[in-house]
C-alpha positions as CSV (number, residue, x, y, z in Angstrom):
1,M,100.6,97.1,38.5
2,A,99.2,96.7,41.6
3,T,97.2,99.3,43.1
4,P,98.7,100.9,46.5
5,I,96.7,100.7,49.6
6,T,97.9,103.7,51.6
7,S,97.2,104.4,55.4
8,R,95.0,107.4,56.3
9,T,98.3,109.3,57.4
10,E,96.5,112.6,57.1
11,T,93.7,111.5,59.6
12,L,96.0,110.0,61.8
13,Q,98.1,113.4,62.1
14,K,95.8,115.1,64.4
15,Y,96.0,112.2,66.9
16,L,99.8,112.2,67.0
17,K,99.6,116.0,67.8
18,L,97.6,115.2,71.1
19,D,99.0,115.5,74.8
20,Q,100.3,112.5,76.1
21,K,100.0,113.7,79.8
22,G,103.4,113.0,80.9
23,M,103.5,109.4,79.3
24,I,105.1,108.1,76.4
25,M,104.8,105.0,73.7
26,A,107.4,102.5,73.5
27,E,107.6,100.0,70.9
28,Y,109.5,96.8,71.6
29,V,111.0,95.1,68.8
30,W,112.3,91.5,68.4
31,V,113.5,89.3,65.8
32,D,111.1,85.9,65.6
33,A,111.8,82.5,64.4
34,E,111.5,83.1,60.8
35,G,114.0,85.8,60.9
36,G,111.7,88.7,60.5
37,T,110.8,91.2,62.8
38,R,107.8,91.9,65.6
39,S,106.5,94.5,68.0
40,K,104.3,95.5,70.5
41,S,104.0,98.5,72.5
42,R,103.7,99.6,76.2
43,T,102.9,103.0,78.0
44,L,105.9,104.3,80.3
45,P,106.6,107.6,82.3
46,E,108.1,110.2,80.2
47,K,111.9,110.7,80.8
48,E,115.2,109.8,79.3
49,Y,115.6,106.2,78.8
50,K,118.8,103.9,78.4
51,A,118.3,100.2,77.8
52,E,119.1,99.2,81.1
53,D,116.4,101.7,82.4
54,L,113.5,100.1,80.7
55,P,111.2,97.1,82.1
56,V,111.8,93.3,81.0
57,W,108.6,92.4,79.0
58,N,107.0,89.4,77.9
59,F,105.0,88.1,74.8
60,D,103.5,84.8,73.9
61,G,106.0,82.9,72.1
62,S,103.7,79.7,71.2
63,S,102.4,82.5,68.3
64,T,105.8,83.3,67.0
65,N,107.2,79.6,66.9
66,Q,109.6,80.6,69.9
67,A,108.6,78.7,72.4
68,P,105.9,75.7,73.1
69,G,102.7,76.2,74.2
70,D,102.8,74.9,77.7
71,N,105.9,77.2,78.8
72,S,105.0,79.8,76.2
73,D,106.3,83.2,78.0
74,V,109.5,84.4,76.2
75,Y,111.2,87.7,78.0
76,L,111.9,90.6,76.1
77,R,115.2,92.4,77.3
78,P,116.2,95.9,76.2
79,C,119.3,96.2,74.2
80,A,119.2,99.6,72.4
81,V,116.9,102.6,72.2
82,Y,116.0,104.9,69.4
83,P,113.6,107.9,68.8
84,D,110.4,106.6,67.3
85,P,110.1,108.2,63.8
86,F,106.4,106.9,63.2
87,R,104.9,108.3,66.5
88,G,107.6,111.4,67.1
89,S,109.2,112.4,70.1
90,P,109.3,111.6,73.1
91,N,108.0,108.2,72.1
92,I,110.7,105.6,71.3
93,I,111.7,102.1,69.4
94,V,113.3,99.7,71.8
95,L,115.3,96.7,70.6
96,A,115.1,93.6,72.7
97,E,116.8,90.2,72.8
98,C,114.8,87.1,73.4
99,W,115.4,85.0,76.9
100,N,113.6,82.0,78.1
101,A,111.6,81.7,81.4
102,D,114.7,79.5,82.7
103,G,117.2,82.3,81.9
104,T,118.7,81.2,79.2
105,P,118.7,83.0,75.6
106,N,116.0,82.1,73.2
107,K,117.1,79.5,70.2
108,F,116.6,82.1,67.9
109,N,118.3,85.0,70.0
110,F,121.9,85.2,67.8
111,R,122.3,88.7,69.6
112,H,123.5,87.2,72.7
113,D,126.4,85.0,71.4
114,C,127.5,87.9,69.0
115,V,128.0,90.4,71.8
116,K,130.3,87.9,73.5
117,V,132.4,87.6,70.3
118,M,132.2,91.5,69.7
119,D,133.5,91.8,73.5
120,Q,136.1,89.3,72.8
121,Y,137.7,91.2,70.1
122,A,137.2,95.0,71.1
123,D,140.7,95.6,70.8
124,D,140.6,94.7,67.1
125,E,138.2,97.4,66.8
126,P,136.0,96.1,64.1
127,W,134.5,97.9,61.8
128,F,131.3,96.8,59.6
129,G,129.1,98.2,56.9
130,L,126.2,96.3,55.5
131,E,124.6,96.9,52.2
132,Q,121.0,95.6,52.3
133,E,119.1,94.8,49.3
134,Y,115.4,94.5,48.9
135,T,112.4,94.3,46.5
136,L,109.3,96.2,46.9
137,L,106.1,93.8,46.0
138,G,102.5,94.7,45.5
139,S,99.3,93.1,47.1
140,D,99.5,90.3,44.4
141,D,103.5,89.4,45.5
142,R,105.0,90.6,42.1
143,P,107.5,93.4,42.3
144,Y,105.7,96.6,41.7
145,G,105.8,97.8,38.2
146,W,106.1,94.6,36.6
147,P,103.2,93.8,34.0
148,T,100.6,91.2,35.1
149,G,101.7,88.1,33.3
150,G,104.5,89.4,31.7
151,F,107.9,91.0,32.4
152,P,109.4,94.3,32.1
153,A,112.7,95.1,29.7
154,P,115.6,93.4,30.5
155,Q,117.9,94.8,33.0
156,G,120.7,97.5,32.1
157,E,118.6,100.6,32.6
158,Y,117.3,100.4,36.5
159,Y,120.5,100.5,38.4
160,C,120.8,103.9,39.9
161,G,118.1,104.9,37.7
162,V,115.9,108.0,37.3
163,G,112.4,108.4,35.7
164,T,109.1,106.8,35.2
165,G,109.7,103.5,33.8
166,K,113.0,102.7,35.6
167,V,112.3,103.2,39.1
168,V,109.3,102.7,41.4
169,Q,108.2,103.6,44.7
170,R,110.9,105.8,45.6
171,D,108.4,107.4,48.0
172,I,108.9,104.3,50.2
173,V,113.0,104.6,49.9
174,E,112.8,108.6,50.5
175,A,110.5,107.8,54.0
176,H,112.6,105.1,54.9
177,Y,116.0,107.1,54.6
178,K,114.3,109.6,56.8
179,A,112.9,107.9,59.2
180,C,116.7,106.1,59.6
181,L,118.3,109.4,60.1
182,Y,115.8,110.6,62.5
183,A,116.2,107.6,64.9
184,G,119.8,108.0,64.6
185,I,120.9,104.8,62.3
186,K,123.9,105.2,60.6
187,I,122.3,104.9,57.3
188,S,124.9,106.1,54.6
189,G,123.1,105.6,51.3
190,T,120.7,104.1,49.1
191,N,120.1,103.6,45.5
192,A,118.1,101.6,42.9
193,E,119.1,98.6,42.1
194,V,119.8,96.1,39.0
195,M,116.5,94.5,38.8
196,P,113.3,97.0,38.3
197,A,111.7,97.4,42.0
198,Q,114.8,96.2,43.5
199,W,116.5,98.7,45.8
200,E,119.5,99.0,48.2
201,Y,120.8,100.9,51.3
202,Q,123.8,101.1,53.3
203,V,124.2,101.3,57.0
204,G,127.7,101.9,58.7
205,P,130.4,101.9,59.1
206,C,129.5,100.8,62.9
207,T,131.5,99.3,65.5
208,G,130.8,96.2,67.4
209,I,127.5,95.0,68.3
210,E,126.0,98.3,67.0
211,M,126.1,96.6,63.3
212,G,123.6,94.2,64.0
213,D,121.3,96.5,66.2
214,Q,121.0,99.0,63.8
215,L,120.6,96.7,60.4
216,W,117.5,95.1,62.5
217,I,116.0,98.1,63.4
218,S,116.3,99.9,59.9
219,R,114.4,96.4,58.2
220,F,111.7,97.2,60.8
221,F,111.5,100.9,59.8
222,L,111.3,99.6,56.4
223,H,108.7,97.2,56.7
224,R,106.6,99.9,58.3
225,V,107.0,102.5,56.2
226,A,105.9,100.2,53.4
227,E,103.2,99.3,55.1
228,E,102.1,102.7,55.1
229,F,102.2,102.6,51.1
230,G,100.6,99.3,51.0
231,A,103.5,97.8,49.6
232,K,105.6,94.6,50.9
233,V,109.1,93.8,51.3
234,S,111.0,91.0,50.4
235,F,114.3,90.3,51.5
236,H,114.1,86.9,49.7
237,P,117.8,86.3,47.8
238,K,116.3,85.7,44.7
239,P,112.9,87.2,44.2
240,A,112.4,86.4,40.8
241,K,113.5,83.3,38.8
242,G,115.1,83.8,35.7
243,D,117.7,86.3,34.1
244,W,117.4,88.5,37.2
245,N,120.0,89.6,39.7
246,G,119.2,88.6,43.2
247,Q,119.9,90.2,46.4
248,G,122.6,90.0,49.1
249,L,123.4,91.7,52.3
250,H,127.1,92.6,51.0
251,S,129.3,92.8,54.4
252,N,132.3,95.1,54.3
253,F,134.8,94.4,57.4
254,S,137.9,95.8,58.5
255,T,140.1,95.8,61.8
256,K,142.3,98.3,63.2
257,S,145.4,96.7,61.7
258,M,143.6,96.4,58.2
259,R,142.8,100.3,58.1
260,E,146.7,100.9,59.0
261,E,149.6,101.3,56.8
262,G,150.4,97.6,55.7
263,G,147.1,96.5,56.2
264,M,147.0,94.7,52.7
265,K,148.9,91.8,54.0
266,V,146.5,91.5,57.3
267,I,143.7,91.5,54.9
268,E,145.1,88.9,52.5
269,E,146.0,86.8,55.9
270,A,142.1,87.0,57.1
271,L,141.0,85.6,53.6
272,K,143.4,82.9,53.6
273,R,141.7,82.2,57.2
274,L,138.2,82.3,55.9
275,E,138.8,80.2,52.7
276,P,138.7,76.8,54.6
277,H,135.8,77.8,56.3
278,H,133.6,78.6,53.4
279,V,131.0,76.0,54.0
280,E,130.8,77.1,58.0
281,C,129.9,80.8,56.5
282,I,127.5,79.8,54.0
283,A,125.5,77.9,56.7
284,E,125.4,81.3,58.7
285,Y,124.8,83.7,55.5
286,G,120.9,83.1,55.3
287,E,118.2,80.8,53.6
288,D,118.0,79.8,49.8
289,N,121.3,81.5,49.3
290,D,121.9,78.6,46.7
291,L,119.3,80.2,44.5
292,R,121.7,83.2,44.4
293,L,125.1,82.3,44.6
294,T,125.1,80.7,41.1
295,G,128.2,82.2,39.8
296,R,126.2,84.4,37.6
297,H,124.5,88.2,38.2
298,E,127.2,89.6,39.8
299,T,128.0,86.3,42.6
300,G,130.6,84.0,42.9
301,S,129.8,80.1,43.4
302,I,128.3,79.0,46.4
303,D,130.6,75.7,46.0
304,Q,133.9,77.6,45.8
305,F,135.5,80.6,47.7
306,T,137.3,82.9,45.6
307,W,138.6,86.5,46.2
308,G,139.7,89.4,43.7
309,V,140.4,93.1,43.5
310,A,137.3,94.8,42.4
311,N,135.9,91.4,41.3
312,R,132.1,91.1,41.9
313,G,131.8,87.6,40.6
314,T,133.8,86.5,43.8
315,S,133.3,85.4,47.0
316,I,135.3,88.2,48.5
317,R,135.9,91.6,46.8
318,V,138.7,93.9,47.9
319,P,138.1,97.3,46.5
320,R,140.5,98.8,43.9
321,E,141.6,101.7,46.3
322,T,142.2,99.4,49.2
323,A,144.6,97.5,46.9
324,A,146.3,100.4,45.7
325,K,146.7,102.1,49.1
326,G,147.8,98.9,50.7
327,Y,145.0,99.1,53.5
328,G,141.4,99.5,54.1
329,Y,138.6,96.8,54.0
330,F,137.3,94.0,52.3
331,E,133.8,93.2,51.3
332,D,132.2,89.3,51.8
333,R,129.6,89.1,48.9
334,R,128.1,85.9,50.1
335,P,125.6,86.7,52.8
336,A,122.2,86.7,51.3
337,S,119.6,89.7,51.9
338,N,117.7,87.8,54.4
339,A,120.6,87.0,56.3
340,D,121.1,87.7,60.3
341,P,123.6,90.5,60.7
342,Y,124.7,89.0,64.1
343,R,125.6,85.9,62.8
344,V,127.4,87.4,59.7
345,T,129.4,90.0,61.7
346,K,129.9,87.3,64.7
347,V,131.7,84.6,61.9
348,L,133.5,87.2,60.1
349,L,135.2,88.3,63.1
350,H,135.7,85.3,64.8
351,I,137.0,83.0,62.3
352,R,140.6,83.9,62.8
353,V,143.8,82.1,65.0
354,P,144.0,83.9,68.7
355,R,145.4,87.2,68.2
356,E,148.5,86.4,70.5
357,T,149.2,83.5,68.5
358,A,149.3,85.7,65.3
359,A,151.2,88.4,66.8
360,K,154.2,86.3,68.5
361,G,154.1,83.8,65.3
362,Y,154.0,80.7,67.6
363,G,151.4,79.6,70.1
364,Y,148.2,77.7,69.7
365,F,144.9,77.4,67.8
366,E,141.3,76.6,69.0
367,D,139.3,73.8,67.2
368,R,135.6,74.9,68.0
369,R,133.9,72.1,66.1
370,P,133.4,69.3,68.8
371,A,130.2,69.2,70.5
372,S,129.5,69.4,74.1
373,N,128.8,65.8,74.5
374,A,132.4,64.7,72.0
375,D,134.7,62.2,73.7
376,P,137.4,63.8,74.7
377,Y,139.9,60.8,74.1
378,R,138.5,60.7,70.4
379,V,138.8,64.7,70.0
380,T,142.5,64.6,71.0
381,K,143.5,61.5,69.4
382,V,142.2,62.9,65.9
383,L,143.8,66.4,66.7
384,L,147.2,64.7,67.1
385,Q,146.7,62.2,64.3
386,F,146.1,64.7,61.8
387,S,148.5,67.3,62.8
388,M,151.5,64.8,62.5
389,V,150.3,64.1,58.5
């Protein structure tokens, strides 16, 4: 087992208590090219800040693979503000979008398009709840508590486990939980997972873009907390090869009509619309997901769309309570633990026919596949040809 290298938190405390002379520290956080978080700090006058009050900042995008060296400035546009659980009040955490110098969103800025979709379907009142699984690693990059050169006992006693030999690094989990609550993150719970050193926390329900924002900040908090305990966090969907569970970002979703009487029919219609877009969804659902979605270890197959009631071996699980009541929500179990929540929530909400068409029972559909440089003659020809088959 790796020996933890902890920060000197007791020494740091006396400095955190020093008077800041009317100034605050603002930690700007953004998503980088590899799907991780980065941050930098700046000093601002002390006052209550909303995102729109905060200054736009920039960073060297060539050092994060987000811009070329000859045009390296990437701009940070604040979009959400949270109390800082590490420095304490009145300091703040600032979530920011990445924009290019020409005023276009950076190619790794998936929030921008997600906002547009959330605004488009705001009347549907979409609710999301994300279950973030992760594994804690030691300095040797092996899961904490795993014997050097060997493996722990088989899975079975670790899920929601209690006691030495069943769980490790609970201090990290508890500290992260408190940090999220302090910052106003809608963290709704946490538990030990099936594989030893694997944990999960849940965020939500959240409405619209708030879901992606809060999940990203919660990931940032987890890395920061683990840093103080000398641990690493792995969001890889298959952190250990062999007969061990992978890890996902199970995504719970509903709209207002799904949560009302008769909502089960709306859920079934939504699943019918998701099925032909299975490959498209998988492309949005994280890297190396093929290592996890094998049809084993509580997953469905990556090659096939399936759904069932209370079945964790399918693409989509409908909770038994939802089926019994006739309304509620469904859980998309396909997203990998490293998936971008903006991409996941966007695709879940957007893959549907227009609301007006569904409500009237007639109308039109939108084919979003053609590229911007597609020949309109070819596009309209093929649409008409196949619609007449």
